[in-house]
N, C-alpha and C positions, 0 to 999 in steps of 0.2 A: 473488509477485504480479507481474503484468505491467502495465507502464506503458500507459495508454490513449492516450498521445500518441506516443511514440517506440518502443514495443514492447519495451523493455528489461525483461528477467525479473530480479527481484531478491527476496531475502527481506524480508518486511515489517519485520523487525528492522533491516535495512540502510538502510531509508528514513528520511527526515528527518521527525520528528513534531513537532506544535505550534510552529510557526515564530514565532507571535505577531505576524505582520505584517499578517493580514487584518482584524484588529479584531472578529472574531467573539467575542461574549460567551460565557462559559464555556470549556470545553475544545474545541478544534478536533480533530476526529477524522481529518482528512485526512492522508495520508501522501505526502510529496513523493519523487518519484524522484530517486535520487542521480545520474542521468545528465543529465536535462534540467530538474529542478526543477518538473515538472508535478504538481499536486496531484491524488492519486487517492483515492477513497474506500477504507477498509479492506476486504479480502476477508471476505465473510460466513463464519461458522463452517461452514456446510454445505460450501462450496467448499473450505476447508482439509481438512475430513475426507475429502472425495472424493479430493483430491490425494494425501494420505496413503495411502489405500487403493490408489490406482494405482501409487505408488512401491513399495509392498511386493510388488506382483505381478510 
């Protein structure tokens, strides 16, 4: 995924999940960039599939 703030590309698994600092009730689905800590929404499944198909080509 690509950070919406700094443009750094990283694997969703490498991002920081559920920091617990925002006070959002339930589970926070935001993923923080490992470089700048900007909170990004997770990539939709459709985007992940398209990226996978493009990598195979």
